[in-house]
DSSP file (Angstrom, degrees, kcal/mol; ACC not computed):
  #  RESIDUE AA STRUCTURE BP1 BP2  ACC     N-H-->O    O-->H-N    N-H-->O    O-->H-N    TCO  KAPPA ALPHA  PHI   PSI    X-CA   Y-CA   Z-CA
    1    1 A M     >        0   0    0      0, 0.0     4,-1.5     0, 0.0     3,-0.3   0.000 360.0 360.0 360.0 -40.8  102.8   -7.9    8.8
    2    2 A R  H  >  +     0   0    0      1,-0.2     4,-2.3     2,-0.2     5,-0.2   0.874 360.0  56.9 -59.7 -37.6  104.8  -10.9    7.5
    3    3 A D  H  > S+     0   0    0      1,-0.2     4,-2.8     2,-0.2    -1,-0.2   0.871 102.2  54.9 -63.6 -36.9  105.8  -11.8   11.0
    4    4 A E  H  > S+     0   0    0     -3,-0.3     4,-2.4     2,-0.2    -1,-0.2   0.914 109.6  46.5 -63.0 -42.9  102.1  -12.1   12.0
    5    5 A Y  H  X S+     0   0    0     -4,-1.5     4,-2.6     2,-0.2    -2,-0.2   0.909 113.1  49.5 -65.5 -42.2  101.4  -14.6    9.2
    6    6 A L  H  X S+     0   0    0     -4,-2.3     4,-2.5     2,-0.2    -2,-0.2   0.924 112.5  47.2 -62.4 -45.3  104.6  -16.6   10.1
    7    7 A L  H  X S+     0   0    0     -4,-2.8     4,-2.5     2,-0.2    -2,-0.2   0.900 112.2  50.0 -64.7 -40.3  103.7  -16.7   13.8
    8    8 A A  H  X S+     0   0    0     -4,-2.4     4,-2.4    -5,-0.2    -2,-0.2   0.914 111.5  48.8 -63.7 -42.1  100.1  -17.7   12.9
    9    9 A A  H  X S+     0   0    0     -4,-2.6     4,-2.6     2,-0.2    -2,-0.2   0.899 111.7  49.2 -64.3 -40.6  101.3  -20.5   10.6
   10   10 A L  H  X S+     0   0    0     -4,-2.5     4,-2.0     2,-0.2     6,-0.2   0.902 111.1  49.6 -65.7 -40.5  103.8  -21.7   13.3
   11   11 A R  H  X>S+     0   0    0     -4,-2.5     5,-2.6     2,-0.2     6,-0.9   0.924 112.9  47.0 -63.9 -43.1  101.0  -21.7   16.0
   12   12 A M  H ><5S+     0   0    0     -4,-2.4     3,-1.0     1,-0.2    -2,-0.2   0.925 112.2  49.8 -63.8 -43.7   98.7  -23.7   13.6
   13   13 A G  H 3<5S+     0   0    0     -4,-2.6    -1,-0.2     1,-0.3    -2,-0.2   0.833 111.7  48.5 -63.9 -32.8  101.4  -26.1   12.8
   14   14 A A  H 3<5S-     0   0    0     -4,-2.0    -1,-0.3    -5,-0.2    -2,-0.2   0.508 114.9-116.1 -85.1  -4.8  102.2  -26.7   16.4
   15   15 A G  T <<5S+     0   0    0     -3,-1.0    -3,-0.2    -4,-0.5    -2,-0.1   0.657  79.1 126.6  79.9  14.7   98.6  -27.2   17.3
   16   16 A A      < +     0   0    0     -5,-2.6    -4,-0.2    -6,-0.2    -5,-0.1   0.767  58.3  68.4 -77.7 -25.6   98.5  -24.1   19.5
   17   17 A D  S    S-     0   0    0     -6,-0.9    -2,-0.1    -9,-0.1    -1,-0.1  -0.845  85.3-134.1 -95.9 121.8   95.5  -22.6   17.7
   18   18 A P        -     0   0    0      0, 0.0    -2,-0.1     0, 0.0     3,-0.1  -0.331  28.6 -97.1 -70.0 155.9   92.3  -24.6   18.2
   19   19 A V        -     0   0    0      1,-0.1     5,-0.1    -4,-0.1    -7,-0.0  -0.561  51.3-100.4 -68.2 133.2   90.1  -25.4   15.3
   20   20 A P    >>  -     0   0    0      0, 0.0     4,-2.1     0, 0.0     3,-0.7  -0.273  26.4-123.4 -57.0 141.8   87.3  -22.8   15.2
   21   21 A E  H 3> S+     0   0    0      1,-0.3     4,-3.0     2,-0.2     5,-0.2   0.847 110.3  58.4 -58.5 -36.6   84.0  -24.1   16.7
   22   22 A G  H 3> S+     0   0    0      2,-0.2     4,-2.0     1,-0.2    -1,-0.3   0.884 107.1  47.4 -61.0 -38.0   82.1  -23.4   13.5
   23   23 A V  H <> S+     0   0    0     -3,-0.7     4,-2.2     2,-0.2    -2,-0.2   0.921 113.3  48.0 -68.5 -44.3   84.4  -25.7   11.6
   24   24 A S  H  X S+     0   0    0     -4,-2.1     4,-2.3     2,-0.2    -2,-0.2   0.912 111.8  49.8 -62.3 -43.2   84.2  -28.5   14.2
   25   25 A A  H  X S+     0   0    0     -4,-3.0     4,-2.3     1,-0.2    -1,-0.2   0.902 110.5  49.8 -63.4 -41.7   80.4  -28.2   14.3
   26   26 A A  H  X S+     0   0    0     -4,-2.0     4,-2.4    -5,-0.2    -1,-0.2   0.900 110.3  50.7 -64.2 -40.3   80.2  -28.4   10.5
   27   27 A A  H  X S+     0   0    0     -4,-2.2     4,-2.3     2,-0.2    -2,-0.2   0.906 110.9  48.4 -64.5 -41.6   82.4  -31.5   10.5
   28   28 A R  H  X S+     0   0    0     -4,-2.3     4,-1.8     2,-0.2    -2,-0.2   0.906 111.3  50.7 -64.5 -40.8   80.2  -33.2   13.1
   29   29 A A  H  < S+     0   0    0     -4,-2.3     4,-0.5     2,-0.2    -2,-0.2   0.919 111.5  46.7 -63.6 -43.9   77.1  -32.3   11.1
   30   30 A V  H >< S+     0   0    0     -4,-2.4     3,-1.4     1,-0.2     4,-0.3   0.903 109.6  54.3 -65.0 -41.1   78.5  -33.8    7.9
   31   31 A F  H >< S+     0   0    0     -4,-2.3     3,-1.2     1,-0.3    -1,-0.2   0.863 103.4  57.4 -60.6 -35.7   79.7  -36.9    9.7
   32   32 A G  T 3< S+     0   0    0     -4,-1.8    -1,-0.3     1,-0.2    -2,-0.2   0.644  98.3  61.8 -69.9 -14.5   76.1  -37.4   11.0
   33   33 A L  T <  S+     0   0    0     -3,-1.4    -1,-0.2    -4,-0.5    -2,-0.2   0.465  79.4 110.6 -90.7  -2.0   74.8  -37.5    7.3
   34   34 A R    <   -     0   0    0     -3,-1.2    -3,-0.0    -4,-0.3     0, 0.0  -0.231  67.2-132.3 -69.1 164.2   76.8  -40.6    6.4
   35   35 A V    >   -     0   0    0      3,-0.1     3,-2.4   107,-0.0   109,-0.1  -0.865  23.6-139.0-118.4  92.7   75.0  -43.9    5.7
   36   36 A P  T 3  S+     0   0    0      0, 0.0     3,-0.1     0, 0.0     0, 0.0  -0.269  85.7   3.9 -57.1 130.5   77.0  -46.5    7.6
   37   37 A G  T 3  S+     0   0    0      1,-0.2     2,-0.0   104,-0.1     0, 0.0   0.513 101.3 142.7  74.3   4.7   77.3  -49.7    5.5
   38   38 A G    <   -     0   0    0     -3,-2.4    -1,-0.2   103,-0.1   105,-0.2  -0.305  50.6-128.2 -79.1 162.2   75.6  -48.0    2.6
   39   39 A V  E     -a  143   0A   0    103,-3.2   105,-2.2    -3,-0.1     2,-0.3  -0.947  23.3-130.5-109.6 120.3   76.5  -48.5   -1.1
   40   40 A P  E     -a  144   0A   0      0, 0.0     2,-0.5     0, 0.0   105,-0.2  -0.550  15.3-142.3 -74.7 132.0   77.1  -45.2   -3.0
   41   41 A A  E     -a  145   0A   0    103,-3.5   105,-0.6    -2,-0.3    29,-0.2  -0.825  16.9-140.9 -93.0 125.5   75.1  -45.0   -6.3
   42   42 A G  E     -E   69   0B   0     27,-1.8    27,-2.2    -2,-0.5     2,-0.1  -0.516  25.1 -95.1 -85.3 153.8   77.1  -43.3   -9.0
   43   43 A P  E     -E   68   0B   0      0, 0.0     2,-0.4     0, 0.0    25,-0.3  -0.372  36.5-160.0 -67.7 145.9   75.6  -40.9  -11.6
   44   44 A V  E     -E   67   0B   0     23,-2.8    23,-0.6    -2,-0.1     2,-0.1  -0.990  21.6-114.7-127.1 134.3   74.5  -42.3  -14.9
   45   45 A D        -     0   0    0     -2,-0.4    15,-0.2    21,-0.1    14,-0.1  -0.451  25.0-141.1 -67.6 138.6   74.0  -40.3  -18.0
   46   46 A L        -     0   0    0     13,-1.2     2,-0.1    -2,-0.1    -1,-0.0  -0.849  23.6-113.6 -97.0 136.3   70.5  -40.1  -19.3
   47   47 A P        -     0   0    0      0, 0.0    14,-0.1     0, 0.0    -1,-0.0  -0.426  23.2-124.6 -69.5 144.3   70.1  -40.2  -23.1
   48   48 A V        -     0   0    0     -2,-0.1     3,-0.1    12,-0.1    13,-0.1  -0.791  33.5-113.0 -86.5 124.6   68.7  -37.1  -24.8
   49   49 A P    >   -     0   0    0      0, 0.0     3,-1.9     0, 0.0    -1,-0.1  -0.258  40.8 -93.1 -58.1 143.3   65.6  -38.0  -26.8
   50   50 A P  T 3  S+     0   0    0      0, 0.0     3,-0.1     0, 0.0     0, 0.0  -0.286 110.0  20.4 -57.7 138.8   66.1  -37.7  -30.6
   51   51 A G  T 3  S+     0   0    0      1,-0.3     2,-0.2    -3,-0.1    -3,-0.0   0.369  98.7 114.4  85.5  -5.3   65.0  -34.3  -31.9
   52   52 A S  S <  S-     0   0    0     -3,-1.9    -1,-0.3     1,-0.1     2,-0.2  -0.650  70.9-109.3 -97.5 157.8   65.2  -32.6  -28.6
   53   53 A R        -     0   0    0     -2,-0.2     2,-0.1    -3,-0.1    -1,-0.1  -0.582  37.2-111.7 -79.3 144.5   67.6  -29.8  -27.7
   54   54 A S        -     0   0    0     -2,-0.2     7,-0.1     1,-0.1     4,-0.1  -0.463  31.5-126.2 -75.1 150.7   70.3  -30.7  -25.2
   55   55 A S        -     0   0    0      5,-0.8     4,-0.1     2,-0.4     5,-0.1  -0.246  31.4 -93.2 -86.9-179.7   70.1  -29.1  -21.7
   56   56 A A  S    S+     0   0    0      2,-0.1     2,-0.7    -2,-0.1    -1,-0.1   0.794 113.5  71.9 -64.7 -28.1   72.8  -27.2  -19.9
   57   57 A E  S >  S-     0   0    0      3,-0.1     3,-1.8     1,-0.0    -2,-0.4  -0.815  94.9-121.6 -91.6 118.2   73.9  -30.4  -18.3
   58   58 A A  T 3  S+     0   0    0     -2,-0.7     3,-0.1     1,-0.3    -2,-0.1  -0.314  92.6  12.1 -59.9 135.0   75.6  -32.6  -20.8
   59   59 A G  T 3  S+     0   0    0      1,-0.2   -13,-1.2    -4,-0.1     2,-0.5   0.506  95.4 125.0  80.0   4.2   74.0  -36.0  -21.2
   60   60 A T    <   -     0   0    0     -3,-1.8    -5,-0.8   -15,-0.2    -1,-0.2  -0.850  56.0-147.2-102.8 130.9   70.8  -35.0  -19.3
   61   61 A A  S    S-     0   0    0     -2,-0.5    -1,-0.1     1,-0.2    -2,-0.1   0.870  82.3  -8.4 -63.4 -37.6   67.5  -35.5  -20.9
   62   62 A Q  S >  S-     0   0    0      3,-0.2     3,-1.7    -3,-0.1    -1,-0.2  -0.981  85.8 -86.5-157.0 152.1   66.0  -32.5  -19.1
   63   63 A P  T 3  S+     0   0    0      0, 0.0     3,-0.1     0, 0.0    16,-0.0  -0.279 111.7  26.3 -59.8 143.5   67.1  -30.2  -16.3
   64   64 A G  T 3  S+     0   0    0      1,-0.2    15,-2.3    14,-0.1     2,-0.5   0.394  95.3 110.1  86.1  -3.3   66.3  -31.4  -12.8
   65   65 A V  E <   + F   0  78B   0     -3,-1.7     2,-0.3    13,-0.2    13,-0.2  -0.915  40.7 170.8-108.9 128.6   66.4  -35.1  -13.8
   66   66 A R  E     - F   0  77B   0     11,-3.1    11,-3.1    -2,-0.5     2,-0.4  -0.972  17.8-154.4-136.4 150.4   69.2  -37.3  -12.6
   67   67 A R  E     -EF  44  76B   0    -23,-0.6   -23,-2.8    -2,-0.3     2,-0.3  -0.979  11.0-178.7-127.6 138.8   69.9  -41.0  -12.6
   68   68 A F  E     -EF  43  75B   0      7,-2.2     7,-3.0    -2,-0.4     2,-0.3  -0.947   5.2-166.6-132.3 152.7   72.1  -43.0  -10.2
   69   69 A S  E     +EF  42  74B   0    -27,-2.2   -27,-1.8    -2,-0.3     2,-0.3  -0.998  20.0 133.2-146.7 140.0   72.9  -46.7  -10.2
   70   70 A A  E >   + F   0  73B   0      3,-2.0     3,-2.6    -2,-0.3   -29,-0.1  -0.903  64.4  17.2-173.1 152.8   74.5  -49.2   -7.7
   71   71 A D  T 3  S-     0   0    0      1,-0.3     3,-0.1    -2,-0.3   -30,-0.0   0.804 130.0 -53.1  52.1  37.8   73.9  -52.7   -6.3
   72   72 A G  T 3  S+     0   0    0      1,-0.3     2,-0.3     0, 0.0    -1,-0.3   0.531 115.5 111.5  78.6   5.7   71.5  -53.7   -9.1
   73   73 A L  E <   -F   70   0B   0     -3,-2.6    -3,-2.0     2,-0.0     2,-0.5  -0.857  51.1-157.6-113.2 148.6   69.3  -50.6   -8.5
   74   74 A V  E     -FG  69  93B   0     19,-2.6    19,-2.7    -2,-0.3     2,-0.6  -0.995   9.4-163.7-119.1 128.9   68.6  -47.5  -10.6
   75   75 A I  E     -FG  68  92B   0     -7,-3.0    -7,-2.2    -2,-0.5     2,-0.4  -0.954   2.9-167.5-115.7 114.6   67.4  -44.5   -8.8
   76   76 A D  E     -FG  67  91B   0     15,-2.8    15,-1.8    -2,-0.6     2,-0.4  -0.857   7.4-171.7 -99.5 134.4   65.8  -41.7  -11.0
   77   77 A I  E     -FG  66  90B   0    -11,-3.1   -11,-3.1    -2,-0.4     2,-0.4  -0.993  10.0-172.9-130.4 132.2   65.2  -38.4   -9.3
   78   78 A E  E     -FG  65  89B   0     11,-3.3    11,-2.6    -2,-0.4     2,-0.3  -0.994  11.7-169.6-122.3 130.7   63.4  -35.3  -10.7
   79   79 A T  E     + G   0  88B   0    -15,-2.3     2,-0.3    -2,-0.4     9,-0.2  -0.894  10.4 170.1-121.5 149.9   63.4  -32.1   -8.8
   80   80 A A  E     - G   0  87B   0      7,-1.9     7,-3.3    -2,-0.3     2,-0.5  -0.981  24.4-139.7-151.1 150.3   61.5  -28.8   -9.1
   81   81 A V  E     + G   0  86B   0     -2,-0.3     2,-0.4     5,-0.2     5,-0.2  -0.971  25.6 173.3-115.2 122.1   61.2  -25.7   -7.0
   82   82 A T  E >   - G   0  85B   0      3,-2.8     3,-1.7    -2,-0.5    -2,-0.1  -0.995  69.1  -8.1-130.6 125.9   57.7  -24.2   -6.8
   83   83 A G  T 3  S-     0   0    0     -2,-0.4    -1,-0.1     1,-0.3     3,-0.1   0.820 128.8 -56.5  59.7  31.4   56.7  -21.3   -4.6
   84   84 A G  T 3  S+     0   0    0      1,-0.2     2,-0.3    68,-0.2    -1,-0.3   0.484 118.6 103.2  81.3   2.0   60.1  -21.5   -2.9
   85   85 A R  E <   -G   82   0B   0     -3,-1.7    -3,-2.8    42,-0.1     2,-0.3  -0.913  68.3-123.1-119.9 147.4   59.8  -25.1   -1.9
   86   86 A M  E     -GH  81 126B   0     40,-4.3    40,-2.0    -2,-0.3     2,-0.4  -0.682  17.1-161.3 -93.3 140.0   61.4  -28.1   -3.5
   87   87 A E  E     -G   80   0B   0     -7,-3.3    -7,-1.9    -2,-0.3     2,-0.4  -0.964   5.7-166.6-116.1 135.6   59.5  -31.1   -4.8
   88   88 A V  E     +GH  79 123B   0     35,-3.3    35,-3.0    -2,-0.4     2,-0.3  -0.989  10.1 172.4-125.8 126.3   61.3  -34.4   -5.4
   89   89 A A  E     +GH  78 122B   0    -11,-2.6   -11,-3.3    -2,-0.4     2,-0.3  -0.961  14.2 145.8-128.3 149.3   59.8  -37.3   -7.4
   90   90 A G  E     -GH  77 121B   0     31,-2.6    31,-2.1    -2,-0.3     2,-0.3  -0.967  33.8-128.7-165.9-178.4   61.5  -40.4   -8.4
   91   91 A Q  E     -GH  76 120B   0    -15,-1.8   -15,-2.8    -2,-0.3     2,-0.5  -0.991   9.7-148.3-148.4 138.6   61.5  -44.1   -9.2
   92   92 A V  E     -G   75   0B   0     27,-2.1   -17,-0.2    -2,-0.3    -2,-0.0  -0.937  30.4-128.0-106.0 128.4   63.6  -47.0   -8.0
   93   93 A T  E    S+G   74   0B   0    -19,-2.7   -19,-2.6    -2,-0.5     2,-0.2  -0.990  91.4  30.3-127.0 132.4   64.1  -49.8  -10.6
   94   94 A P  S    S-     0   0    0      0, 0.0   -20,-0.1     0, 0.0    24,-0.1   0.668 111.8-102.5 -66.3 161.1   63.5  -52.7  -10.1
   95   95 A A        -     0   0    0     -2,-0.2    -2,-0.1     1,-0.2    24,-0.1  -0.287  29.3-134.4 -54.4 132.3   60.8  -51.9   -7.6
   96   96 A P        -     0   0    0      0, 0.0     3,-0.2     0, 0.0    -1,-0.2   0.532  45.2-106.2 -76.3  -5.5   62.4  -52.5   -4.2
   97   97 A G    >   -     0   0    0     19,-0.2     3,-1.3     1,-0.1    22,-0.0  -0.251  37.6 -65.0 105.0 168.1   59.5  -54.5   -2.6
   98   98 A P  T 3  S+     0   0    0      0, 0.0    -1,-0.1     0, 0.0    19,-0.0   0.750 126.8  48.3 -68.9 -26.4   56.8  -54.0   -0.1
   99   99 A D  T 3  S+     0   0    0     -3,-0.2    -2,-0.1    39,-0.1     2,-0.1   0.326  89.4 108.8 -97.5   9.2   59.0  -53.5    3.0
  100  100 A A    <   -     0   0    0     -3,-1.3     2,-0.3    37,-0.1    37,-0.2  -0.377  49.0-162.3 -79.8 161.5   61.3  -51.0    1.4
  101  101 A R  E     -B  136   0A   0     35,-2.1    35,-3.0    13,-0.2     2,-0.5  -0.993  10.3-143.2-143.3 149.1   61.5  -47.3    2.3
  102  102 A I  E     -BC 135 113A   0     11,-3.6    11,-3.1    -2,-0.3     2,-0.5  -0.943  12.0-160.1-113.2 129.9   62.9  -44.3    0.5
  103  103 A E  E     -BC 134 112A   0     31,-2.9    31,-2.7    -2,-0.5     2,-0.6  -0.951   2.3-163.4-113.3 120.6   64.5  -41.5    2.5
  104  104 A V  E     -BC 133 111A   0      7,-3.0     7,-2.7    -2,-0.5     2,-0.4  -0.922  22.2-166.6-102.6 117.7   64.9  -38.1    0.9
  105  105 A R  E     +BC 132 110A   0     27,-3.3    27,-1.8    -2,-0.6     5,-0.2  -0.827  22.8 179.1-114.3 142.9   67.4  -36.1    2.9
  106  106 A T        -     0   0    0      3,-3.1    25,-0.2    -2,-0.4    23,-0.0  -0.774  53.2 -96.0-117.7 172.1   68.5  -32.6    3.2
  107  107 A P  S    S+     0   0    0      0, 0.0     3,-0.1     0, 0.0    24,-0.1   0.734 124.6  24.6 -61.0 -18.1   71.2  -31.5    5.6
  108  108 A H  S    S+     0   0    0      1,-0.2     2,-0.4     0, 0.0    -3,-0.0   0.638 123.6  40.1-119.5 -21.3   68.4  -30.5    8.1
  109  109 A I        -     0   0    0     18,-0.1    -3,-3.1     2,-0.0     2,-0.4  -0.983  53.1-169.6-135.7 141.1   65.3  -32.6    7.2
  110  110 A G  E     -C  105   0A   0     -2,-0.4     2,-0.4    -5,-0.2    -5,-0.2  -1.000   5.8-167.5-128.5 134.3   64.7  -36.2    6.2
  111  111 A K  E     -C  104   0A   0     -7,-2.7    -7,-3.0    -2,-0.4     2,-0.4  -0.977   8.6-151.4-122.3 135.8   61.4  -37.5    4.9
  112  112 A V  E     -C  103   0A   0     -2,-0.4     2,-0.3    -9,-0.2    -9,-0.2  -0.871  14.9-179.9-109.4 135.6   60.7  -41.2    4.5
  113  113 A R  E     -C  102   0A   0    -11,-3.1   -11,-3.6    -2,-0.4    10,-0.0  -0.961  28.4-128.9-131.0 149.8   58.2  -42.6    2.0
  114  114 A V        -     0   0    0     -2,-0.3   -13,-0.2   -13,-0.2   -15,-0.0  -0.884  37.8-124.7 -92.7 123.3   57.1  -46.1    1.1
  115  115 A P        -     0   0    0      0, 0.0     6,-0.2     0, 0.0   -15,-0.1  -0.308  23.7-108.0 -69.5 154.4   57.5  -46.6   -2.6
  116  116 A S    >   -     0   0    0      4,-2.6     3,-2.1     1,-0.1   -19,-0.2  -0.134  42.4 -90.2 -67.5 174.1   54.6  -47.6   -4.8
  117  117 A G  T 3  S+     0   0    0      1,-0.3   -20,-0.1     2,-0.1   -22,-0.1   0.748 132.0  50.1 -59.6 -23.8   54.4  -51.1   -6.2
  118  118 A S  T 3  S-     0   0    0      2,-0.1    -1,-0.3   -24,-0.1   -23,-0.1   0.382 124.2-103.5 -96.2   3.5   56.2  -49.8   -9.3
  119  119 A G  S <  S+     0   0    0     -3,-2.1   -27,-2.1     1,-0.3     2,-0.2   0.548  71.2 145.2  91.0   7.4   59.0  -48.1   -7.2
  120  120 A H  E     +H   91   0B   0    -29,-0.2    -4,-2.6   -31,-0.0     2,-0.3  -0.500  19.0 171.9 -80.4 149.4   57.7  -44.5   -7.5
  121  121 A F  E     -H   90   0B   0    -31,-2.1   -31,-2.6    -6,-0.2     2,-0.3  -0.974  10.2-169.3-149.4 159.2   58.0  -42.0   -4.6
  122  122 A A  E     -H   89   0B   0     -2,-0.3     2,-0.3   -33,-0.2   -33,-0.2  -0.989   5.5-175.4-153.5 145.2   57.5  -38.3   -4.1
  123  123 A V  E     -H   88   0B   0    -35,-3.0   -35,-3.3    -2,-0.3     2,-0.3  -0.996   9.5-175.7-139.2 137.6   58.2  -35.7   -1.4
  124  124 A A  E     +     0   0B   0     -2,-0.3   -37,-0.2   -37,-0.2   -38,-0.1  -0.865  55.3  46.8-128.0 164.1   57.1  -32.0   -1.4
  125  125 A G  E     +     0   0B   0    -39,-0.4   -38,-0.2    -2,-0.3    -1,-0.1   0.644  69.3 141.7  84.5  16.2   57.8  -29.0    0.9
  126  126 A L  E     -H   86   0B   0    -40,-2.0   -40,-4.3    -3,-0.1    -1,-0.3  -0.581  56.9-106.8 -87.2 152.7   61.5  -29.3    1.2
  127  127 A P        -     0   0    0      0, 0.0   -42,-0.1     0, 0.0   -18,-0.1  -0.565  41.8-104.4 -73.2 141.6   63.8  -26.3    1.3
  128  128 A P  S    S+     0   0    0      0, 0.0     2,-0.4     0, 0.0    24,-0.1  -0.285  82.3  69.0 -60.2 153.3   65.8  -25.8   -1.9
  129  129 A G  E    S+I  150   0C   0     21,-1.2    21,-2.8    22,-0.1     2,-0.3  -1.000  86.3   7.6 140.1-139.5   69.4  -26.8   -1.6
  130  130 A W  E     +I  149   0C   0     -2,-0.4     2,-0.3    19,-0.2    19,-0.2  -0.595  59.8 172.2 -86.3 136.4   71.3  -30.1   -1.1
  131  131 A I  E     -I  148   0C   0     17,-2.4    17,-2.6    -2,-0.3     2,-0.3  -0.971  13.7-175.8-138.5 157.2   69.5  -33.5   -1.3
  132  132 A S  E     -B  105   0A   0    -27,-1.8   -27,-3.3    -2,-0.3     2,-0.4  -0.975  16.6-143.0-144.7 148.0   70.4  -37.1   -1.3
  133  133 A V  E     -B  104   0A   0     -2,-0.3    12,-2.5    13,-0.3     2,-0.4  -0.944  12.0-166.1-117.2 135.9   68.1  -40.1   -1.7
  134  134 A V  E     -BD 103 144A   0    -31,-2.7   -31,-2.9    -2,-0.4     2,-0.6  -0.982   8.0-154.3-122.9 130.8   68.6  -43.4    0.2
  135  135 A C  E     -BD 102 143A   0      8,-3.1     8,-2.1    -2,-0.4     2,-0.6  -0.924  10.7-164.4-104.4 117.4   66.8  -46.7   -0.7
  136  136 A H  E     +B  101   0A   0    -35,-3.0   -35,-2.1    -2,-0.6    -2,-0.0  -0.905  11.3 176.3-103.2 121.5   66.5  -49.0    2.3
  137  137 A R    >   -     0   0    0     -2,-0.6     3,-2.0     3,-0.4   -37,-0.1  -0.987  36.4-107.3-124.7 134.0   65.6  -52.7    1.4
  138  138 A P  T 3  S+     0   0    0      0, 0.0   -39,-0.1     0, 0.0   -38,-0.1  -0.340 105.4  14.9 -58.0 134.5   65.3  -55.5    4.0
  139  139 A G  T 3  S+     0   0    0      1,-0.2     0, 0.0    -2,-0.0     0, 0.0   0.472 115.1  84.9  82.0   1.4   68.3  -57.9    3.7
  140  140 A H  S <  S-     0   0    0     -3,-2.0    -3,-0.4     3,-0.0    -1,-0.2  -0.948  84.2-103.9-131.9 151.6   70.4  -55.4    1.6
  141  141 A P        -     0   0    0      0, 0.0  -103,-0.1     0, 0.0  -104,-0.1  -0.454  51.5 -94.3 -68.4 150.3   72.7  -52.6    2.5
  142  142 A P        -     0   0    0      0, 0.0  -103,-3.2     0, 0.0     2,-0.5  -0.360  34.1-143.5 -63.8 145.4   71.1  -49.1    1.9
  143  143 A V  E     -aD  39 135A   0     -8,-2.1    -8,-3.1  -105,-0.2     2,-0.4  -0.954  22.2-173.7-111.2 127.6   71.9  -47.5   -1.5
  144  144 A F  E     -aD  40 134A   0   -105,-2.2  -103,-3.5    -2,-0.5   -10,-0.2  -0.931  18.4-132.8-127.6 147.7   72.4  -43.8   -1.5
  145  145 A T  E     -a   41   0A   0    -12,-2.5  -103,-0.1    -2,-0.4     3,-0.1  -0.509  35.2 -99.4 -86.7 161.5   72.9  -41.1   -4.1
  146  146 A R        -     0   0    0   -105,-0.6     2,-0.3    -2,-0.2   -13,-0.3  -0.300  52.4 -85.1 -68.5 166.7   75.5  -38.5   -3.9
  147  147 A W        -     0   0    0    -15,-0.1     2,-0.4   -17,-0.1   -15,-0.2  -0.612  49.3-168.2 -76.1 131.5   74.4  -35.1   -2.7
  148  148 A I  E     -I  131   0C   0    -17,-2.6   -17,-2.4    -2,-0.3     2,-0.5  -0.928  16.4-128.4-121.6 148.4   73.0  -32.9   -5.4
  149  149 A H  E     -I  130   0C   0     -2,-0.4   -19,-0.2   -19,-0.2    -2,-0.0  -0.837  16.2-169.7-101.6 128.6   72.3  -29.2   -5.3
  150  150 A V  E     -I  129   0C   0    -21,-2.8   -21,-1.2    -2,-0.5   -70,-0.1  -0.940  20.0-143.5-114.6 106.3   68.9  -27.9   -6.3
  151  151 A P              0   0    0      0, 0.0   -22,-0.1     0, 0.0   -70,-0.0  -0.297 360.0 360.0 -71.2 155.3   69.0  -24.0   -6.5
  152  152 A A              0   0    0    -24,-0.1   -68,-0.2   -66,-0.0   -67,-0.0   0.476 360.0 360.0 -70.1 360.0   66.0  -21.9   -5.5
């Protein structure tokens, strides 16, 4: 049995074993989700209001609410799952302007919304799982949040 592992390791090291197609397909899919020229928005802790109990996530005012910041923008995202479908609501501050668009992405679906004058946006009917939000503003690089997981 040891010899089989050694031979497999030698074949892999020599490049004799091809990468499994499922691994290659997953890598191509992930590469397709990047935002070329985009600016990653890092997570920012939300203060817990005085007198409230802290949530399971340290520093988060309430479960399902997350804040990200980069390039002078703050992106607040609130998620909920109702009837097996995910709802995403949020706000970009300062409001990104009339020609901006917000893209709420999952690995399989992307929905685009025009934010309100105050920077609010909402998307419903997404499958629970991984999401990322991208703010596209004319004359600026897109700002995107990291991928966050919303369980069913």
